DRENDO-1510 file (C-alpha; in Angstrom, 1 decimal, always signed):
<recs>
REC; n; res; u; v; w
REC; 1; MET; +49.7; -12.5; +29.0 .
REC; 2; LYS; +48.6; -9.2; +27.6 .
REC; 3; GLN; +48.7; -10.7; +24.1 .
REC; 4; LYS; +46.7; -13.8; +25.1 .
REC; 5; GLY; +44.1; -11.5; +26.7 .
REC; 6; PHE; +43.9; -9.4; +23.6 .
REC; 7; VAL; +43.5; -12.5; +21.4 .
REC; 8; PHE; +40.8; -13.8; +23.8 .
REC; 9; LEU; +38.8; -10.5; +23.6 .
REC; 10; LEU; +39.2; -10.4; +19.9 .
REC; 11; THR; +37.9; -13.9; +19.6 .
REC; 12; LEU; +35.0; -13.2; +21.9 .
REC; 13; VAL; +34.0; -10.1; +19.9 .
REC; 14; LEU; +34.2; -12.0; +16.6 .
REC; 15; ALA; +32.1; -14.8; +18.0 .
REC; 16; LEU; +29.5; -12.4; +19.3 .
REC; 17; SER; +29.4; -10.6; +16.0 .
REC; 18; LEU; +28.7; -13.9; +14.2 .
REC; 19; MET; +25.8; -14.9; +16.5 .
REC; 20; PRO; +22.4; -14.5; +15.0 .
REC; 21; VAL; +20.6; -11.3; +16.1 .
REC; 22; ALA; +17.2; -12.0; +17.6 .
REC; 23; ALA; +14.4; -10.8; +15.3 .
REC; 24; GLN; +12.5; -7.8; +16.5 .
REC; 25; GLU; +9.0; -8.7; +17.7 .
REC; 26; PRO; +6.4; -7.4; +15.3 .
REC; 27; VAL; +4.1; -4.7; +16.5 .
REC; 28; GLU; +0.7; -6.3; +17.3 .
REC; 29; VAL; -2.6; -4.7; +16.3 .
REC; 30; THR; -5.8; -6.3; +17.4 .
REC; 31; ILE; -9.1; -5.4; +15.7 .
REC; 32; TRP; -12.5; -5.9; +17.3 .
REC; 33; HIS; -15.4; -5.8; +14.8 .
REC; 34; MET; -19.0; -7.0; +14.9 .
REC; 35; GLU; -19.1; -8.6; +11.4 .
REC; 36; GLN; -19.6; -12.1; +12.8 .
REC; 37; PRO; -20.9; -14.1; +9.7 .
REC; 38; PRO; -18.2; -16.5; +8.8 .
REC; 39; HIS; -17.8; -15.3; +5.2 .
REC; 40; ARG; -17.2; -11.8; +6.4 .
REC; 41; VAL; -14.6; -12.9; +8.9 .
REC; 42; GLU; -13.0; -14.9; +6.2 .
REC; 43; ARG; -12.7; -12.0; +3.8 .
REC; 44; ILE; -11.3; -9.7; +6.5 .
REC; 45; GLN; -8.8; -12.4; +7.4 .
REC; 46; THR; -7.7; -12.7; +3.7 .
REC; 47; LEU; -6.9; -9.0; +3.7 .
REC; 48; ILE; -5.2; -9.2; +7.1 .
REC; 49; ASP; -3.0; -12.1; +5.8 .
REC; 50; GLU; -2.0; -10.1; +2.7 .
REC; 51; PHE; -1.2; -7.0; +4.8 .
REC; 52; ASN; +0.9; -9.1; +7.3 .
REC; 53; ALA; +2.8; -10.8; +4.5 .
REC; 54; ALA; +3.7; -7.4; +3.0 .
REC; 55; ASN; +4.5; -5.9; +6.4 .
REC; 56; PRO; +6.6; -8.3; +8.4 .
REC; 57; GLY; +7.1; -5.8; +11.2 .
REC; 58; ILE; +3.4; -5.7; +11.9 .
REC; 59; MET; +1.0; -8.5; +13.1 .
REC; 60; VAL; -2.7; -7.6; +12.7 .
REC; 61; MET; -5.2; -9.9; +14.3 .
REC; 62; GLN; -9.0; -9.9; +14.4 .
REC; 63; GLU; -11.3; -10.8; +17.2 .
REC; 64; PRO; -15.0; -10.8; +16.1 .
REC; 65; GLN; -17.5; -9.5; +18.6 .
REC; 66; ASN; -21.3; -9.1; +18.7 .
REC; 67; TRP; -23.6; -6.2; +19.0 .
REC; 68; GLY; -25.4; -7.7; +21.9 .
REC; 69; GLU; -22.4; -7.4; +24.1 .
REC; 70; ILE; -20.1; -4.7; +22.7 .
REC; 71; TYR; -21.8; -1.7; +24.4 .
REC; 72; THR; -20.8; -3.1; +27.8 .
REC; 73; LYS; -17.7; -5.2; +26.8 .
REC; 74; ALA; -15.8; -2.4; +25.0 .
REC; 75; PRO; -16.0; +0.2; +27.9 .
REC; 76; ALA; -15.0; -2.5; +30.4 .
REC; 77; ALA; -12.0; -3.4; +28.2 .
REC; 78; VAL; -11.0; +0.2; +28.0 .
REC; 79; ALA; -11.3; +0.7; +31.8 .
REC; 80; ALA; -9.3; -2.5; +32.4 .
REC; 81; GLY; -6.5; -1.5; +30.1 .
REC; 82; ASN; -7.0; -4.4; +27.7 .
REC; 83; ALA; -8.9; -2.8; +24.8 .
REC; 84; PRO; -8.0; -3.6; +21.2 .
REC; 85; GLU; -6.0; -1.1; +19.2 .
REC; 86; LEU; -8.8; -0.8; +16.6 .
REC; 87; LEU; -12.5; -1.1; +17.2 .
REC; 88; PHE; -15.2; -0.8; +14.5 .
REC; 89; ALA; -18.1; +1.5; +15.6 .
REC; 90; ILE; -21.2; +3.3; +14.5 .
REC; 91; PRO; -21.6; +7.0; +15.2 .
REC; 92; ASP; -23.8; +6.7; +18.3 .
REC; 93; PHE; -21.4; +4.2; +19.9 .
REC; 94; THR; -18.2; +6.3; +19.5 .
REC; 95; PRO; -19.1; +8.9; +22.2 .
REC; 96; ILE; -19.3; +6.3; +24.9 .
REC; 97; LEU; -15.7; +5.3; +24.5 .
REC; 98; LYS; -14.5; +8.9; +23.7 .
REC; 99; ASP; -15.8; +9.9; +27.1 .
REC; 100; LEU; -13.4; +7.4; +28.7 .
REC; 101; GLY; -10.4; +9.2; +27.3 .
REC; 102; LYS; -8.8; +6.5; +25.1 .
REC; 103; VAL; -10.2; +7.3; +21.7 .
REC; 104; GLN; -7.5; +9.0; +19.6 .
REC; 105; PRO; -8.2; +12.0; +17.4 .
REC; 106; MET; -8.0; +11.0; +13.7 .
REC; 107; GLY; -8.6; +14.3; +12.0 .
REC; 108; GLU; -5.0; +14.7; +10.6 .
REC; 109; PHE; -4.9; +11.0; +9.4 .
REC; 110; ILE; -8.3; +11.4; +7.8 .
REC; 111; ALA; -7.0; +14.5; +5.9 .
REC; 112; GLU; -4.2; +12.4; +4.6 .
REC; 113; LEU; -6.5; +9.7; +3.4 .
REC; 114; ASP; -8.9; +12.3; +2.0 .
REC; 115; ALA; -6.1; +13.7; -0.2 .
REC; 116; GLN; -5.7; +10.3; -1.8 .
REC; 117; HIS; -9.3; +9.0; -1.9 .
REC; 118; THR; -11.7; +11.9; -1.2 .
REC; 119; PHE; -14.2; +11.0; +1.5 .
REC; 120; TYR; -17.9; +11.9; +1.1 .
REC; 121; PRO; -18.4; +14.6; +3.8 .
REC; 122; ALA; -21.6; +13.0; +5.1 .
REC; 123; ALA; -19.6; +9.9; +6.0 .
REC; 124; VAL; -17.1; +11.9; +8.1 .
REC; 125; ALA; -19.6; +14.3; +9.7 .
REC; 126; PRO; -21.1; +12.0; +12.4 .
REC; 127; TYR; -17.7; +11.3; +13.9 .
REC; 128; THR; -16.7; +15.0; +14.0 .
REC; 129; TYR; -17.3; +17.0; +17.2 .
REC; 130; ASP; -15.4; +18.4; +20.2 .
REC; 131; GLY; -12.7; +19.8; +17.9 .
REC; 132; ASP; -11.7; +16.7; +16.0 .
REC; 133; THR; -12.8; +13.5; +14.2 .
REC; 134; TRP; -12.9; +10.4; +16.4 .
REC; 135; ALA; -13.2; +7.6; +13.9 .
REC; 136; VAL; -12.3; +6.8; +10.3 .
REC; 137; PRO; -15.4; +6.1; +8.2 .
REC; 138; LEU; -15.1; +2.7; +6.5 .
REC; 139; TYR; -18.4; +1.9; +4.8 .
REC; 140; ASN; -21.9; +3.2; +4.5 .
REC; 141; MET; -25.2; +1.4; +4.8 .
REC; 142; VAL; -28.8; +2.6; +4.0 .
REC; 143; HIS; -32.3; +1.1; +4.5 .
REC; 144; SER; -34.5; +0.5; +1.5 .
REC; 145; LEU; -37.8; -1.1; +0.9 .
REC; 146; TRP; -37.4; -4.6; -0.6 .
REC; 147; TYR; -40.1; -6.5; -2.5 .
REC; 148; ARG; -40.6; -9.0; -5.3 .
REC; 149; LYS; -41.9; -7.4; -8.5 .
REC; 150; SER; -43.8; -10.6; -9.5 .
REC; 151; VAL; -45.7; -10.7; -6.1 .
REC; 152; PHE; -46.7; -7.1; -6.5 .
REC; 153; GLU; -47.8; -7.6; -10.1 .
REC; 154; ALA; -49.8; -10.7; -9.3 .
REC; 155; ALA; -51.6; -8.7; -6.6 .
REC; 156; GLY; -52.1; -5.7; -8.7 .
REC; 157; VAL; -50.1; -3.6; -6.3 .
REC; 158; ALA; -47.9; -0.7; -7.3 .
REC; 159; VAL; -44.8; +0.1; -5.4 .
REC; 160; PRO; -45.9; +2.5; -2.6 .
REC; 161; THR; -44.4; +5.9; -2.3 .
REC; 162; THR; -46.8; +7.4; +0.3 .
REC; 163; TRP; -47.9; +6.1; +3.7 .
REC; 164; ALA; -51.5; +5.7; +2.5 .
REC; 165; GLU; -50.3; +3.6; -0.4 .
REC; 166; TRP; -48.0; +1.6; +1.9 .
REC; 167; VAL; -50.7; +0.6; +4.3 .
REC; 168; ALA; -53.1; -0.3; +1.5 .
REC; 169; ALA; -50.4; -2.4; -0.2 .
REC; 170; ALA; -49.5; -4.2; +3.1 .
REC; 171; GLU; -53.2; -5.1; +3.6 .
REC; 172; THR; -53.7; -6.3; +0.0 .
REC; 173; LEU; -50.5; -8.4; +0.2 .
REC; 174; THR; -51.6; -10.1; +3.4 .
REC; 175; THR; -53.0; -13.4; +2.3 .
REC; 176; ASP; -53.0; -17.1; +3.4 .
REC; 177; GLY; -49.3; -17.9; +3.9 .
REC; 178; GLN; -48.0; -14.4; +3.3 .
REC; 179; TYR; -47.8; -11.3; +5.5 .
REC; 180; GLY; -48.0; -7.9; +3.7 .
REC; 181; ILE; -44.8; -6.6; +5.5 .
REC; 182; GLY; -42.4; -7.7; +8.1 .
REC; 183; VAL; -41.4; -5.1; +10.7 .
REC; 184; PRO; -39.6; -5.8; +14.0 .
REC; 185; ALA; -40.6; -4.8; +17.6 .
REC; 186; ASN; -37.7; -6.2; +19.5 .
REC; 187; LYS; -35.9; -3.9; +21.9 .
REC; 188; GLN; -32.9; -3.9; +19.7 .
REC; 189; LEU; -31.0; -1.8; +17.2 .
REC; 190; TYR; -32.9; -3.1; +14.1 .
REC; 191; THR; -36.1; -1.8; +15.6 .
REC; 192; ASP; -34.5; +1.6; +16.4 .
REC; 193; GLN; -33.6; +1.7; +12.7 .
REC; 194; THR; -36.9; +0.9; +11.3 .
REC; 195; VAL; -38.7; +3.2; +13.6 .
REC; 196; TYR; -36.4; +6.0; +12.6 .
REC; 197; ASN; -37.2; +5.4; +8.9 .
REC; 198; LEU; -40.8; +6.4; +9.7 .
REC; 199; MET; -39.6; +9.4; +11.9 .
REC; 200; ILE; -37.6; +10.7; +9.0 .
REC; 201; ASN; -40.5; +10.4; +6.6 .
REC; 202; SER; -42.9; +12.2; +9.0 .
REC; 203; GLY; -40.6; +15.1; +9.5 .
REC; 204; ALA; -39.5; +13.9; +13.0 .
REC; 205; ASP; -35.9; +13.2; +12.1 .
REC; 206; GLU; -34.6; +15.9; +14.6 .
REC; 207; ILE; -34.7; +14.3; +18.0 .
REC; 208; TYR; -32.9; +17.3; +19.5 .
REC; 209; ASN; -33.5; +21.0; +19.5 .
REC; 210; SER; -30.6; +23.2; +18.5 .
REC; 211; ASP; -29.7; +23.9; +22.1 .
REC; 212; GLY; -29.3; +20.2; +22.9 .
REC; 213; THR; -32.7; +19.6; +24.6 .
REC; 214; LEU; -34.9; +16.8; +23.4 .
REC; 215; ARG; -37.8; +17.3; +21.1 .
REC; 216; PHE; -38.7; +13.7; +20.6 .
REC; 217; ASN; -42.3; +14.3; +22.0 .
REC; 218; ASN; -43.9; +16.1; +19.0 .
REC; 219; GLU; -46.8; +15.6; +16.6 .
REC; 220; GLN; -44.6; +14.3; +13.8 .
REC; 221; THR; -43.1; +11.6; +16.0 .
REC; 222; VAL; -46.5; +10.5; +17.2 .
REC; 223; MET; -47.6; +10.2; +13.6 .
REC; 224; ALA; -44.6; +8.0; +12.9 .
REC; 225; TYR; -45.3; +5.6; +15.8 .
REC; 226; ASP; -49.0; +5.5; +14.8 .
REC; 227; MET; -48.1; +4.6; +11.2 .
REC; 228; TYR; -45.7; +1.9; +12.5 .
REC; 229; SER; -48.5; +0.3; +14.5 .
REC; 230; GLN; -50.7; +0.3; +11.4 .
REC; 231; LEU; -48.0; -1.6; +9.5 .
REC; 232; TYR; -47.4; -3.9; +12.4 .
REC; 233; GLN; -50.8; -5.5; +12.2 .
REC; 234; PHE; -49.8; -7.0; +8.8 .
REC; 235; SER; -46.5; -8.4; +10.2 .
REC; 236; PRO; -45.8; -11.9; +11.5 .
REC; 237; PRO; -46.7; -12.6; +15.2 .
REC; 238; ASP; -43.1; -13.5; +16.0 .
REC; 239; SER; -41.7; -10.2; +14.7 .
REC; 240; ALA; -41.8; -8.9; +18.3 .
REC; 241; SER; -38.5; -10.8; +18.7 .
REC; 242; TRP; -36.9; -10.1; +15.4 .
REC; 243; THR; -33.4; -8.9; +14.5 .
REC; 244; TRP; -32.1; -8.3; +11.0 .
REC; 245; GLY; -31.7; -12.0; +10.2 .
REC; 246; GLU; -35.3; -13.0; +10.9 .
REC; 247; ALA; -36.6; -10.3; +8.6 .
REC; 248; GLU; -34.3; -11.4; +5.8 .
REC; 249; ALA; -35.4; -15.0; +6.3 .
REC; 250; CYS; -39.1; -14.0; +6.2 .
REC; 251; PHE; -38.5; -12.3; +2.9 .
REC; 252; ALA; -36.4; -15.1; +1.5 .
REC; 253; ASN; -39.0; -17.7; +2.2 .
REC; 254; LYS; -41.8; -15.5; +0.8 .
REC; 255; SER; -43.6; -15.2; +4.1 .
REC; 256; CYS; -43.2; -11.4; +4.0 .
REC; 257; ALA; -44.0; -9.4; +0.9 .
REC; 258; MET; -42.0; -6.4; +2.0 .
REC; 259; ILE; -39.3; -5.6; +4.5 .
REC; 260; MET; -37.2; -2.5; +5.4 .
REC; 261; GLN; -33.6; -3.6; +5.5 .
REC; 262; PHE; -30.1; -2.6; +4.5 .
REC; 263; THR; -30.0; -5.4; +2.0 .
REC; 264; VAL; -31.5; -8.8; +1.2 .
REC; 265; ILE; -29.2; -9.6; -1.7 .
REC; 266; THR; -27.1; -12.4; -0.2 .
REC; 267; THR; -30.1; -14.3; +1.4 .
REC; 268; TYR; -32.2; -13.8; -1.7 .
REC; 269; ASP; -29.4; -15.1; -4.0 .
REC; 270; THR; -28.5; -18.1; -1.8 .
REC; 271; GLN; -31.8; -19.0; -0.1 .
REC; 272; ALA; -34.5; -17.8; -2.6 .
REC; 273; GLU; -34.9; -17.5; -6.3 .
REC; 274; GLY; -31.8; -15.5; -7.0 .
REC; 275; ASP; -33.4; -13.8; -9.9 .
REC; 276; PRO; -32.2; -10.2; -10.0 .
REC; 277; ALA; -34.9; -9.3; -12.5 .
REC; 278; ASP; -37.6; -10.0; -9.9 .
REC; 279; LEU; -35.9; -8.3; -6.9 .
REC; 280; GLY; -37.3; -4.9; -6.3 .
REC; 281; VAL; -35.8; -2.1; -4.1 .
REC; 282; ALA; -37.3; +1.3; -3.5 .
REC; 283; ALA; -37.1; +4.3; -1.2 .
REC; 284; ILE; -38.9; +4.1; +2.1 .
REC; 285; PRO; -42.5; +5.6; +1.6 .
REC; 286; TYR; -43.2; +9.0; +3.1 .
REC; 287; MET; -46.1; +10.7; +4.9 .
REC; 288; GLU; -48.0; +12.9; +2.5 .
REC; 289; GLY; -46.7; +16.4; +2.7 .
REC; 290; ALA; -43.3; +15.4; +4.1 .
REC; 291; GLU; -40.7; +17.9; +2.9 .
REC; 292; ASN; -37.5; +15.9; +3.1 .
REC; 293; PRO; -38.1; +12.1; +2.8 .
REC; 294; GLY; -35.3; +9.7; +3.2 .
REC; 295; ALA; -34.1; +6.7; +5.3 .
REC; 296; ILE; -31.7; +5.8; +8.0 .
REC; 297; SER; -28.2; +5.8; +6.6 .
REC; 298; TYR; -24.8; +6.1; +8.3 .
REC; 299; SER; -21.1; +5.2; +7.9 .
REC; 300; ASN; -19.5; +2.6; +10.1 .
REC; 301; GLY; -16.1; +3.7; +11.3 .
REC; 302; VAL; -13.0; +2.5; +13.1 .
REC; 303; MET; -11.6; +4.0; +16.3 .
REC; 304; LEU; -8.0; +4.0; +17.4 .
REC; 305; LEU; -7.8; +3.1; +21.1 .
REC; 306; THR; -4.0; +3.0; +21.8 .
REC; 307; ASP; -1.6; +5.8; +22.7 .
REC; 308; ASP; +1.4; +3.7; +21.9 .
REC; 309; PRO; +3.1; +5.5; +18.9 .
REC; 310; ALA; +4.4; +2.3; +17.3 .
REC; 311; LYS; +0.9; +0.7; +17.5 .
REC; 312; GLN; -0.7; +3.8; +16.2 .
REC; 313; GLU; +1.5; +3.9; +13.1 .
REC; 314; ALA; +0.9; +0.1; +12.5 .
REC; 315; ALA; -2.8; +0.5; +12.9 .
REC; 316; LYS; -2.9; +3.5; +10.5 .
REC; 317; ALA; -0.8; +1.5; +8.0 .
REC; 318; PHE; -3.5; -1.2; +8.0 .
REC; 319; ILE; -6.3; +1.3; +7.6 .
REC; 320; SER; -4.4; +2.9; +4.7 .
REC; 321; PHE; -4.0; -0.6; +3.1 .
REC; 322; LEU; -7.8; -1.1; +3.3 .
REC; 323; PHE; -8.5; +2.1; +1.4 .
REC; 324; GLU; -6.3; +1.3; -1.6 .
REC; 325; PRO; -8.7; +0.8; -4.5 .
REC; 326; GLU; -7.5; -2.7; -5.2 .
REC; 327; ASN; -8.3; -3.7; -1.6 .
REC; 328; TYR; -11.2; -1.5; -0.7 .
REC; 329; GLY; -13.7; -3.1; -3.0 .
REC; 330; ARG; -12.8; -6.5; -1.7 .
REC; 331; PHE; -13.2; -5.2; +1.8 .
REC; 332; LEU; -16.7; -3.8; +1.1 .
REC; 333; ASN; -17.7; -7.0; -0.7 .
REC; 334; MET; -17.2; -9.1; +2.4 .
REC; 335; GLU; -21.0; -8.8; +2.1 .
REC; 336; PRO; -21.8; -7.8; -1.5 .
REC; 337; GLY; -24.7; -5.4; -1.8 .
REC; 338; LEU; -24.6; -4.3; +1.9 .
REC; 339; PHE; -21.6; -2.1; +2.5 .
REC; 340; LEU; -21.3; +1.0; +0.3 .
REC; 341; PRO; -18.3; +3.1; -0.5 .
REC; 342; VAL; -17.5; +6.2; +1.6 .
REC; 343; THR; -14.8; +7.5; -0.8 .
REC; 344; GLU; -14.9; +8.7; -4.4 .
REC; 345; SER; -12.1; +6.4; -5.4 .
REC; 346; GLY; -14.0; +3.5; -3.8 .
REC; 347; SER; -17.1; +4.3; -5.7 .
REC; 348; THR; -15.3; +3.8; -9.0 .
REC; 349; ALA; -13.0; +1.0; -7.9 .
REC; 350; GLU; -12.9; -2.0; -10.2 .
REC; 351; SER; -12.5; -4.2; -7.2 .
REC; 352; PHE; -15.9; -3.1; -6.0 .
REC; 353; TRP; -17.9; -3.3; -9.2 .
REC; 354; SER; -16.3; -6.4; -10.6 .
REC; 355; ASP; -17.5; -8.7; -7.8 .
REC; 356; PRO; -19.8; -11.4; -9.3 .
REC; 357; MET; -22.6; -10.6; -6.9 .
REC; 358; VAL; -22.3; -6.9; -7.5 .
REC; 359; VAL; -22.3; -7.4; -11.2 .
REC; 360; LYS; -25.5; -9.5; -10.9 .
REC; 361; TYR; -27.3; -7.1; -8.7 .
REC; 362; ARG; -25.8; -3.8; -10.0 .
REC; 363; GLU; -29.2; -2.3; -10.6 .
REC; 364; GLN; -30.3; -2.8; -7.0 .
REC; 365; ILE; -27.0; -1.5; -5.6 .
REC; 366; GLU; -27.2; +1.6; -7.7 .
REC; 367; VAL; -30.7; +2.3; -6.2 .
REC; 368; MET; -29.2; +1.8; -2.7 .
REC; 369; LEU; -26.5; +4.3; -3.5 .
REC; 370; ALA; -29.1; +6.8; -4.6 .
REC; 371; ASN; -31.2; +6.2; -1.5 .
REC; 372; SER; -28.1; +6.8; +0.7 .
REC; 373; THR; -27.8; +10.4; -0.6 .
REC; 374; SER; -30.9; +11.3; +1.4 .
REC; 375; GLY; -30.0; +9.3; +4.5 .
REC; 376; ARG; -29.5; +10.4; +8.0 .
REC; 377; LEU; -29.1; +9.1; +11.6 .
REC; 378; PHE; -30.8; +10.1; +14.8 .
REC; 379; GLY; -28.7; +12.5; +16.8 .
REC; 380; PHE; -26.6; +13.4; +13.8 .
REC; 381; THR; -28.8; +15.6; +11.6 .
REC; 382; ASN; -28.4; +18.9; +9.7 .
REC; 383; GLY; -24.8; +19.2; +10.7 .
REC; 384; ASN; -25.4; +18.8; +14.4 .
REC; 385; THR; -23.9; +16.1; +16.6 .
REC; 386; PHE; -25.2; +15.4; +20.0 .
REC; 387; PRO; -23.0; +12.8; +21.8 .
REC; 388; SER; -25.6; +12.1; +24.4 .
REC; 389; ILE; -27.5; +10.2; +21.7 .
REC; 390; ALA; -25.1; +7.3; +22.7 .
REC; 391; GLN; -27.1; +6.8; +25.9 .
REC; 392; ILE; -30.4; +6.8; +24.1 .
REC; 393; SER; -29.1; +4.4; +21.5 .
REC; 394; ALA; -27.4; +2.1; +23.9 .
REC; 395; GLN; -30.7; +1.5; +25.7 .
REC; 396; ASN; -32.7; +1.2; +22.5 .
REC; 397; LEU; -35.2; +3.7; +23.7 .
REC; 398; LEU; -36.8; +4.3; +20.2 .
REC; 399; ALA; -37.6; +0.6; +20.2 .
REC; 400; GLN; -38.8; +0.6; +23.8 .
REC; 401; THR; -41.2; +3.4; +23.0 .
REC; 402; LEU; -42.5; +1.3; +20.1 .
REC; 403; GLN; -43.1; -1.6; +22.4 .
REC; 404; LEU; -45.3; +0.6; +24.5 .
REC; 405; VAL; -47.5; +1.0; +21.4 .
REC; 406; VAL; -47.6; -2.3; +19.6 .
REC; 407; ILE; -47.2; -4.7; +22.6 .
REC; 408; ASP; -48.6; -2.8; +25.6 .
REC; 409; GLY; -51.3; -1.1; +23.6 .
REC; 410; GLN; -50.7; +2.5; +24.6 .
REC; 411; PRO; -51.9; +5.3; +22.3 .
REC; 412; ALA; -48.9; +6.6; +20.3 .
REC; 413; ALA; -49.1; +10.0; +21.9 .
REC; 414; ASP; -48.8; +8.6; +25.4 .
REC; 415; ALA; -46.0; +6.3; +24.4 .
REC; 416; VAL; -44.0; +9.1; +22.8 .
REC; 417; ALA; -44.4; +11.3; +25.9 .
REC; 418; GLU; -43.1; +8.4; +28.0 .
REC; 419; GLY; -40.3; +7.8; +25.6 .
REC; 420; GLN; -39.1; +11.4; +25.9 .
REC; 421; THR; -39.1; +11.0; +29.7 .
REC; 422; LEU; -37.0; +7.8; +29.4 .
REC; 423; MET; -34.6; +9.7; +27.1 .
REC; 424; GLU; -34.3; +12.6; +29.5 .
REC; 425; GLU; -33.5; +10.3; +32.3 .
REC; 426; ALA; -30.9; +8.4; +30.2 .
REC; 427; ILE; -28.9; +11.6; +29.3 .
REC; 428; GLU; -29.0; +13.3; +32.7 .
</recs>
């Protein structure tokens, strides 16, 4: 009996050893991003598929979101415990989630990436405060002034560099069937951005004093809002409801002679003439006497929202994959001529400069890169970071202040004073 029992046990052990071992479930990483256009989603998916194929122990998935909802949806997801592992962000959005305690510090990981690819310090700076860095910068964007060279030449208009020249150009270029410029007045992020372009170029780029109190209500800010109202009279009537897309469409169909925008390259190439020799791009004009002209520019980053070690490592592996030069250019060129490199290795990557659209519009993209060197973002200037800017940005208070001027008809000085009150209430 003992021998039979031994044989039975041996047979059972051998049978169990020959049974297929269940494959370990891959570590899942979900990405939320706001790059909704289908061609951008497709490019991101291509890179995800390549990464997943090379890393069978990891399953990366994307879930595109939209800017109209993310400021409320992401905090709710964090509070409910169902946030994604990775979330694309902009600097003034990151503090909102950091205050909820789920955003993971990324300083050490960024140092590892920096050793390989060399980040531009200005790209990292807006995410660095409270003793660490809270997002990995992925790509940069900068506003420029876009125009058609032939339209300017036909009207005898030179590319404006000062505000006086800008208003004169907008007036001259306003003709039957064409508005001199297209500028938004919607209570939305695009309007915040265009308003801030003028604030930078009037010397009002600092919204905060060094002690963290607000200094929005000052003479330079009033000048910026007054200038905006002068330009707005040469903008289409429906620009009060514009976002980025409507501005690009107005430029593409020749209804607007000029716009301020991150880029128009894709729409110009696919919906307009597509002649790179006629597409002009310049720095945003500045107020006479302005000491440090520039434009709104900032890096978009990615936050890590999980404290699970396995998911953290998987997420970092995917981020590292994106920064490899053969991948990084393709990632940036999900929208050629919009997303700019944040690393030195990315700025020279063949995968970036060899894209057919980038080759075609290289001259314009080089101007954008030059414009980005003098760029800055409200609440993140001169080495200072004030996380309370998140509350101001989330409520689009720069844009709301503009509406007081161009829609409600308030004098710029009164509107700016009210805007400061609204901001102080928002950050209490």
